[in-house]
LOTORRO-530729 format. One record per residue (C-alpha): residue number from 1; x, y, z; residue in three letters. Coordinates in steps of 0.25 Angstrom, whole numbers, plus 5000, padded with zeros to 4 digits. Example, Ala and Ser with C-alpha at 12.3 -4.5 7.8 and 13.67 -1.06 7.14 Angstrom:
2
(site 1 (5049 4982 5031) "ALA")
(site 2 (5055 4996 5029) "SER")
This chain:
408
(site 1 (5813 5147 5727) "MET")
(site 2 (5818 5133 5725) "ASN")
(site 3 (5806 5123 5725) "PRO")
(site 4 (5816 5111 5727) "LYS")
(site 5 (5820 5116 5741) "VAL")
(site 6 (5810 5118 5752) "ALA")
(site 7 (5816 5125 5764) "THR")
(site 8 (5808 5131 5776) "SER")
(site 9 (5812 5145 5772) "ASN")
(site 10 (5804 5145 5759) "ARG")
(site 11 (5792 5152 5763) "ARG")
(site 12 (5779 5153 5756) "PHE")
(site 13 (5768 5162 5760) "LEU")
(site 14 (5753 5160 5756) "LEU")
(site 15 (5744 5172 5758) "VAL")
(site 16 (5729 5169 5759) "SER")
(site 17 (5717 5178 5761) "GLY")
(site 18 (5710 5167 5770) "SER")
(site 19 (5717 5158 5781) "SER")
(site 20 (5708 5146 5779) "ASN")
(site 21 (5711 5146 5764) "SER")
(site 22 (5726 5143 5767) "LEU")
(site 23 (5721 5129 5772) "VAL")
(site 24 (5708 5127 5764) "ASN")
(site 25 (5713 5131 5750) "PHE")
(site 26 (5728 5132 5751) "ARG")
(site 27 (5731 5121 5761) "GLY")
(site 28 (5736 5111 5750) "PRO")
(site 29 (5745 5122 5744) "LEU")
(site 30 (5750 5126 5758) "VAL")
(site 31 (5754 5112 5760) "GLN")
(site 32 (5760 5110 5747) "ALA")
(site 33 (5769 5122 5750) "LEU")
(site 34 (5773 5117 5763) "ILE")
(site 35 (5776 5103 5757) "LYS")
(site 36 (5785 5110 5747) "ALA")
(site 37 (5794 5115 5758) "GLY")
(site 38 (5789 5129 5760) "LEU")
(site 39 (5787 5137 5773) "GLU")
(site 40 (5772 5141 5770) "VAL")
(site 41 (5766 5154 5776) "HIS")
(site 42 (5752 5157 5775) "ALA")
(site 43 (5746 5171 5777) "ALA")
(site 44 (5731 5174 5778) "ALA")
(site 45 (5721 5182 5786) "PRO")
(site 46 (5714 5176 5798) "GLY")
(site 47 (5724 5165 5800) "LEU")
(site 48 (5725 5169 5815) "GLY")
(site 49 (5710 5166 5816) "ASP")
(site 50 (5710 5153 5809) "ALA")
(site 51 (5718 5144 5818) "PRO")
(site 52 (5714 5131 5811) "THR")
(site 53 (5719 5136 5798) "THR")
(site 54 (5732 5141 5804) "ARG")
(site 55 (5734 5129 5812) "ARG")
(site 56 (5733 5120 5800) "LYS")
(site 57 (5742 5129 5792) "LEU")
(site 58 (5752 5129 5803) "GLU")
(site 59 (5751 5114 5804) "ALA")
(site 60 (5755 5113 5790) "TRP")
(site 61 (5767 5122 5793) "GLY")
(site 62 (5762 5135 5787) "VAL")
(site 63 (5766 5148 5794) "VAL")
(site 64 (5753 5156 5795) "THR")
(site 65 (5751 5171 5795) "HIS")
(site 66 (5738 5179 5798) "ASP")
(site 67 (5738 5192 5789) "ILE")
(site 68 (5727 5203 5789) "PRO")
(site 69 (5719 5202 5776) "MET")
(site 70 (5705 5205 5773) "GLN")
(site 71 (5700 5195 5763) "ARG")
(site 72 (5690 5204 5756) "THR")
(site 73 (5689 5219 5754) "GLY")
(site 74 (5699 5230 5749) "LEU")
(site 75 (5702 5238 5761) "ASN")
(site 76 (5716 5243 5757) "PRO")
(site 77 (5721 5245 5771) "TRP")
(site 78 (5718 5231 5775) "ARG")
(site 79 (5724 5226 5763) "ASP")
(site 80 (5737 5234 5766) "LEU")
(site 81 (5737 5228 5779) "VAL")
(site 82 (5737 5214 5772) "THR")
(site 83 (5748 5218 5763) "LEU")
(site 84 (5757 5223 5774) "GLN")
(site 85 (5754 5211 5783) "ALA")
(site 86 (5758 5202 5771) "LEU")
(site 87 (5771 5210 5768) "TYR")
(site 88 (5775 5209 5782) "ARG")
(site 89 (5773 5194 5783) "LEU")
(site 90 (5781 5192 5770) "MET")
(site 91 (5792 5200 5774) "ARG")
(site 92 (5792 5192 5787) "SER")
(site 93 (5792 5178 5782) "ILE")
(site 94 (5798 5181 5768) "ARG")
(site 95 (5791 5170 5760) "PRO")
(site 96 (5797 5165 5747) "GLU")
(site 97 (5783 5165 5740) "ALA")
(site 98 (5769 5170 5743) "VAL")
(site 99 (5756 5165 5737) "LEU")
(site 100 (5743 5173 5739) "GLY")
(site 101 (5729 5169 5735) "TYR")
(site 102 (5716 5176 5735) "THR")
(site 103 (5716 5191 5732) "ILE")
(site 104 (5722 5198 5744) "LYS")
(site 105 (5733 5188 5747) "PRO")
(site 106 (5737 5188 5733) "VAL")
(site 107 (5737 5204 5732) "VAL")
(site 108 (5743 5207 5745) "TYR")
(site 109 (5751 5194 5747) "GLY")
(site 110 (5758 5196 5734) "LEU")
(site 111 (5760 5211 5736) "LEU")
(site 112 (5766 5209 5750) "ALA")
(site 113 (5775 5198 5744) "ALA")
(site 114 (5780 5207 5733) "TRP")
(site 115 (5783 5218 5744) "LEU")
(site 116 (5789 5208 5753) "ALA")
(site 117 (5798 5203 5741) "LYS")
(site 118 (5793 5188 5742) "VAL")
(site 119 (5800 5181 5731) "PRO")
(site 120 (5788 5173 5725) "LYS")
(site 121 (5773 5179 5725) "ARG")
(site 122 (5762 5170 5720) "TYR")
(site 123 (5747 5173 5719) "ALA")
(site 124 (5735 5163 5718) "LEU")
(site 125 (5722 5168 5712) "ILE")
(site 126 (5711 5159 5718) "THR")
(site 127 (5700 5167 5711) "GLY")
(site 128 (5696 5181 5708) "LEU")
(site 129 (5684 5183 5717) "GLY")
(site 130 (5675 5195 5719) "TYR")
(site 131 (5682 5205 5712) "ALA")
(site 132 (5683 5197 5699) "PHE")
(site 133 (5669 5191 5699) "ALA")
(site 134 (5657 5197 5693) "GLY")
(site 135 (5656 5211 5686) "GLU")
(site 136 (5666 5221 5691) "ALA")
(site 137 (5656 5232 5696) "ARG")
(site 138 (5655 5240 5708) "GLY")
(site 139 (5663 5235 5720) "LYS")
(site 140 (5667 5223 5712) "ARG")
(site 141 (5674 5232 5702) "ALA")
(site 142 (5681 5239 5712) "LEU")
(site 143 (5686 5227 5719) "VAL")
(site 144 (5690 5221 5705) "PHE")
(site 145 (5699 5233 5702) "GLN")
(site 146 (5706 5233 5716) "VAL")
(site 147 (5708 5218 5715) "VAL")
(site 148 (5713 5219 5701) "ARG")
(site 149 (5724 5229 5705) "ARG")
(site 150 (5728 5222 5718) "LEU")
(site 151 (5729 5209 5710) "TYR")
(site 152 (5738 5215 5700) "ALA")
(site 153 (5747 5222 5710) "ALA")
(site 154 (5749 5209 5717) "ALA")
(site 155 (5750 5198 5706) "LEU")
(site 156 (5760 5206 5697) "ASN")
(site 157 (5769 5204 5709) "ARG")
(site 158 (5767 5189 5709) "ALA")
(site 159 (5776 5178 5704) "ASP")
(site 160 (5765 5169 5699) "ARG")
(site 161 (5749 5170 5700) "VAL")
(site 162 (5741 5157 5701) "PHE")
(site 163 (5727 5157 5696) "PHE")
(site 164 (5716 5146 5698) "GLN")
(site 165 (5710 5148 5684) "ASN")
(site 166 (5714 5154 5671) "PRO")
(site 167 (5703 5164 5670) "ASP")
(site 168 (5708 5172 5682) "ASP")
(site 169 (5722 5171 5677) "GLU")
(site 170 (5718 5177 5663) "ALA")
(site 171 (5710 5187 5670) "LEU")
(site 172 (5721 5192 5678) "PHE")
(site 173 (5730 5193 5666) "ARG")
(site 174 (5719 5200 5658) "GLU")
(site 175 (5716 5211 5669) "LEU")
(site 176 (5731 5213 5670) "GLY")
(site 177 (5731 5209 5685) "ILE")
(site 178 (5742 5199 5682) "LEU")
(site 179 (5753 5203 5673) "SER")
(site 180 (5759 5195 5662) "LYS")
(site 181 (5773 5194 5670) "ARG")
(site 182 (5766 5186 5682) "VAL")
(site 183 (5765 5171 5679) "PRO")
(site 184 (5752 5165 5683) "SER")
(site 185 (5746 5151 5683) "GLN")
(site 186 (5733 5144 5684) "VAL")
(site 187 (5731 5133 5694) "LEU")
(site 188 (5719 5123 5695) "ASN")
(site 189 (5713 5131 5707) "GLY")
(site 190 (5717 5128 5721) "SER")
(site 191 (5716 5114 5719) "GLY")
(site 192 (5707 5104 5728) "VAL")
(site 193 (5712 5094 5738) "ASP")
(site 194 (5707 5081 5731) "MET")
(site 195 (5708 5073 5743) "THR")
(site 196 (5701 5082 5753) "HIS")
(site 197 (5690 5084 5742) "PHE")
(site 198 (5688 5070 5739) "ALA")
(site 199 (5677 5064 5730) "VAL")
(site 200 (5664 5062 5737) "ALA")
(site 201 (5652 5054 5733) "PRO")
(site 202 (5641 5061 5727) "LEU")
(site 203 (5628 5063 5735) "PRO")
(site 204 (5616 5055 5731) "GLU")
(site 205 (5604 5060 5724) "GLY")
(site 206 (5602 5072 5715) "PRO")
(site 207 (5614 5082 5713) "PRO")
(site 208 (5617 5091 5724) "ARG")
(site 209 (5623 5105 5721) "PHE")
(site 210 (5633 5112 5730) "LEU")
(site 211 (5640 5126 5729) "LEU")
(site 212 (5651 5130 5739) "ILE")
(site 213 (5654 5145 5739) "ALA")
(site 214 (5656 5158 5746) "ARG")
(site 215 (5642 5163 5744) "LEU")
(site 216 (5645 5174 5734) "LEU")
(site 217 (5637 5178 5722) "GLY")
(site 218 (5649 5176 5713) "ASP")
(site 219 (5650 5161 5717) "LYS")
(site 220 (5637 5159 5710) "GLY")
(site 221 (5629 5156 5723) "VAL")
(site 222 (5617 5163 5718) "ARG")
(site 223 (5617 5156 5705) "GLN")
(site 224 (5618 5143 5713) "TYR")
(site 225 (5606 5146 5721) "ALA")
(site 226 (5598 5151 5709) "SER")
(site 227 (5601 5138 5702) "ALA")
(site 228 (5598 5129 5714) "ALA")
(site 229 (5584 5136 5716) "ARG")
(site 230 (5580 5134 5701) "ARG")
(site 231 (5584 5119 5702) "ILE")
(site 232 (5577 5116 5715) "LYS")
(site 233 (5564 5121 5708) "GLN")
(site 234 (5565 5109 5700) "GLN")
(site 235 (5573 5100 5709) "HIS")
(site 236 (5570 5104 5723) "PRO")
(site 237 (5578 5092 5728) "GLU")
(site 238 (5592 5097 5723) "MET")
(site 239 (5602 5102 5733) "VAL")
(site 240 (5610 5115 5731) "PHE")
(site 241 (5620 5117 5742) "GLN")
(site 242 (5628 5129 5745) "LEU")
(site 243 (5641 5130 5754) "ALA")
(site 244 (5647 5143 5758) "GLY")
(site 245 (5644 5156 5767) "GLY")
(site 246 (5639 5170 5764) "VAL")
(site 247 (5652 5178 5761) "ASP")
(site 248 (5656 5192 5764) "SER")
(site 249 (5659 5195 5749) "ASN")
(site 250 (5651 5206 5742) "PRO")
(site 251 (5645 5195 5733) "ASP")
(site 252 (5641 5186 5744) "SER")
(site 253 (5627 5179 5744) "ILE")
(site 254 (5619 5185 5755) "THR")
(site 255 (5614 5177 5767) "GLN")
(site 256 (5599 5180 5763) "ASP")
(site 257 (5602 5174 5749) "GLU")
(site 258 (5608 5161 5755) "LEU")
(site 259 (5596 5160 5765) "ASP")
(site 260 (5586 5161 5754) "THR")
(site 261 (5592 5150 5746) "TRP")
(site 262 (5593 5141 5758) "VAL")
(site 263 (5579 5144 5763) "GLU")
(site 264 (5572 5142 5749) "GLU")
(site 265 (5580 5128 5748) "GLY")
(site 266 (5588 5132 5736) "THR")
(site 267 (5602 5131 5743) "ILE")
(site 268 (5607 5121 5754) "ALA")
(site 269 (5617 5130 5761) "GLN")
(site 270 (5629 5123 5767) "LEU")
(site 271 (5636 5136 5773) "GLY")
(site 272 (5651 5137 5775) "TRP")
(site 273 (5658 5123 5775) "LEU")
(site 274 (5671 5120 5780) "SER")
(site 275 (5672 5108 5772) "ASP")
(site 276 (5664 5107 5759) "VAL")
(site 277 (5667 5092 5756) "ARG")
(site 278 (5654 5087 5762) "PRO")
(site 279 (5646 5098 5754) "ALA")
(site 280 (5653 5094 5741) "ILE")
(site 281 (5651 5079 5744) "ALA")
(site 282 (5636 5082 5746) "ASP")
(site 283 (5634 5089 5732) "CYS")
(site 284 (5634 5083 5718) "SER")
(site 285 (5637 5095 5710) "VAL")
(site 286 (5646 5107 5714) "TYR")
(site 287 (5641 5121 5709) "VAL")
(site 288 (5649 5134 5709) "LEU")
(site 289 (5642 5144 5700) "PRO")
(site 290 (5653 5155 5703) "SER")
(site 291 (5657 5167 5695) "TYR")
(site 292 (5667 5171 5705) "TYR")
(site 293 (5681 5171 5700) "ARG")
(site 294 (5685 5158 5706) "GLU")
(site 295 (5699 5153 5705) "GLY")
(site 296 (5695 5139 5705) "THR")
(site 297 (5684 5136 5714) "PRO")
(site 298 (5688 5127 5726) "ARG")
(site 299 (5674 5122 5729) "SER")
(site 300 (5673 5117 5714) "VAL")
(site 301 (5686 5110 5715) "LEU")
(site 302 (5682 5103 5729) "GLU")
(site 303 (5669 5099 5723) "ALA")
(site 304 (5676 5093 5710) "MET")
(site 305 (5686 5086 5719) "ALA")
(site 306 (5675 5079 5727) "MET")
(site 307 (5668 5075 5713) "GLY")
(site 308 (5657 5085 5711) "ARG")
(site 309 (5652 5090 5698) "ALA")
(site 310 (5653 5105 5696) "VAL")
(site 311 (5645 5116 5691) "ILE")
(site 312 (5652 5130 5690) "THR")
(site 313 (5653 5142 5682) "THR")
(site 314 (5661 5144 5669) "ASP")
(site 315 (5669 5155 5677) "ALA")
(site 316 (5684 5157 5680) "PRO")
(site 317 (5689 5146 5690) "GLY")
(site 318 (5676 5138 5690) "CYS")
(site 319 (5677 5134 5675) "ARG")
(site 320 (5690 5127 5677) "GLU")
(site 321 (5684 5117 5687) "THR")
(site 322 (5673 5111 5677) "VAL")
(site 323 (5674 5104 5664) "ILE")
(site 324 (5660 5107 5658) "GLU")
(site 325 (5652 5095 5658) "GLY")
(site 326 (5663 5086 5664) "ASP")
(site 327 (5663 5089 5679) "ASN")
(site 328 (5652 5099 5679) "GLY")
(site 329 (5646 5112 5672) "TYR")
(site 330 (5651 5126 5670) "LEU")
(site 331 (5640 5137 5669) "ILE")
(site 332 (5640 5151 5666) "PRO")
(site 333 (5642 5161 5678) "VAL")
(site 334 (5629 5166 5684) "LYS")
(site 335 (5621 5157 5675) "ASP")
(site 336 (5610 5150 5684) "VAL")
(site 337 (5603 5144 5672) "ASP")
(site 338 (5616 5136 5669) "ALA")
(site 339 (5618 5132 5683) "LEU")
(site 340 (5604 5127 5684) "VAL")
(site 341 (5607 5119 5671) "GLU")
(site 342 (5620 5113 5676) "ALA")
(site 343 (5614 5109 5690) "MET")
(site 344 (5602 5103 5682) "GLN")
(site 345 (5611 5095 5673) "HIS")
(site 346 (5616 5088 5686) "PHE")
(site 347 (5602 5086 5691) "ILE")
(site 348 (5598 5080 5678) "ASP")
(site 349 (5611 5071 5676) "HIS")
(site 350 (5615 5067 5690) "PRO")
(site 351 (5625 5057 5684) "ALA")
(site 352 (5634 5069 5680) "LEU")
(site 353 (5636 5073 5695) "VAL")
(site 354 (5645 5060 5696) "GLN")
(site 355 (5652 5061 5683) "THR")
(site 356 (5655 5075 5684) "MET")
(site 357 (5659 5074 5698) "GLY")
(site 358 (5669 5064 5695) "ARG")
(site 359 (5675 5073 5684) "ARG")
(site 360 (5676 5084 5694) "SER")
(site 361 (5685 5076 5703) "HIS")
(site 362 (5694 5071 5692) "GLU")
(site 363 (5696 5086 5687) "ILE")
(site 364 (5699 5090 5701) "ALA")
(site 365 (5709 5079 5703) "GLN")
(site 366 (5716 5082 5690) "ASP")
(site 367 (5716 5097 5691) "ARG")
(site 368 (5713 5103 5704) "TYR")
(site 369 (5720 5094 5714) "ASP")
(site 370 (5726 5104 5724) "VAL")
(site 371 (5740 5097 5724) "HIS")
(site 372 (5741 5098 5709) "LYS")
(site 373 (5737 5113 5710) "VAL")
(site 374 (5747 5116 5721) "ASN")
(site 375 (5758 5109 5714) "ALA")
(site 376 (5756 5118 5702) "VAL")
(site 377 (5756 5130 5710) "MET")
(site 378 (5768 5126 5718) "LEU")
(site 379 (5776 5123 5706) "GLU")
(site 380 (5773 5137 5700) "ALA")
(site 381 (5778 5143 5713) "MET")
(site 382 (5791 5135 5712) "GLY")
(site 383 (5788 5126 5724) "ILE")
(site 384 (5790 5111 5723) "GLU")
(site 385 (5776 5105 5725) "SER")
(site 386 (5775 5093 5735) "PRO")
(site 387 (5769 5080 5730) "ALA")
(site 388 (5754 5080 5728) "PHE")
(site 389 (5746 5076 5741) "ASN")
(site 390 (5759 5078 5749) "ASP")
(site 391 (5752 5087 5759) "THR")
(site 392 (5754 5091 5773) "LEU")
(site 393 (5746 5083 5784) "GLN")
(site 394 (5736 5092 5791) "ASP")
(site 395 (5739 5090 5806) "PRO")
(site 396 (5726 5097 5810) "LEU")
(site 397 (5717 5088 5801) "LYS")
(site 398 (5708 5099 5797) "GLN")
(site 399 (5700 5098 5784) "PRO")
(site 400 (5704 5106 5773) "THR")
(site 401 (5692 5116 5770) "LEU")
(site 402 (5687 5118 5756) "SER")
(site 403 (5680 5128 5748) "ALA")
(site 404 (5669 5129 5758) "ALA")
(site 405 (5678 5136 5769) "SER")
(site 406 (5678 5148 5760) "ARG")
(site 407 (5666 5143 5752) "ALA")
(site 408 (5671 5147 5739) "SER")
């Protein structure tokens, strides 16, 4: 690949496990690839049932491909169908490079690319998820062993593996999932669009707290509700908002739990949001008490870009976003007492909301600007990066969805 010469026959295939994420979370990367002169193809399940997403991608110039893929589950026959479909697609379009992100696109995308003799094969590890979170017991232990072997089979056929935090990179090396001969690189997350998530004025009155998440136990949702309940006993005027819907994941919060929190007045449930910016603007402090293996949590980056102080856990991915006592506080995982103490500190010292929020924005601008992150990634793949902010115009004028669209 010659990064200095861009011709239409230089094809790049992006493989995703979610059609919406191609625009919502990889849109700036897709646009950067197009601006670099590549013919970009995108493959994901459900593209045929997502006309708005498909039209937006095609308006940018992306060639879209709907593929059969079950986002969760370990059905070997269905996964074999996915592998075969990706292999046939790659043999048909003959891309110069393939990039897969999230578990199944990484595993089956890279294996298919190897079988199809695609010259360059890349993986982006955006977080380790259910299999790597919590203690490996029962079903989780079985899933972990299967995922570990699949990852190893795929990643050891990669030309480079991108991680979003150093802990995940170190773990994959330690477990032997990634061999010494395969180069890897840590990125500053997926980045955040600093223009789209612009600084918003803080709400008046006492601090207001917000958590945006898929409603999973591993995301710390129960700890958030427990801390809110305890604080409201002393400060009934405090507001604790929660955005996100009940998930199909085995670790999901139940509807009964959610209903109880709402009925007792502990939580103000916002539900699934297509645009989280109004919710972030309506909060003073963003909270993510996750012990999920985050890559780098997008919702935290969005809140930082908008000038919000952060409380999150000293866990892989999360800890990278907060400088303790500077733009927020890091707490131990599953520690409700520490979460209550951090929240109470903002209640007792409300001026910190503004000073720490300002620092969050500065850190986001310096480290997490999506154009800077993508430039590093493209350079590592041998692709000349377009100038910052030199992105495509969106003829459909649809807003870019944020972490709320997946509520993560």
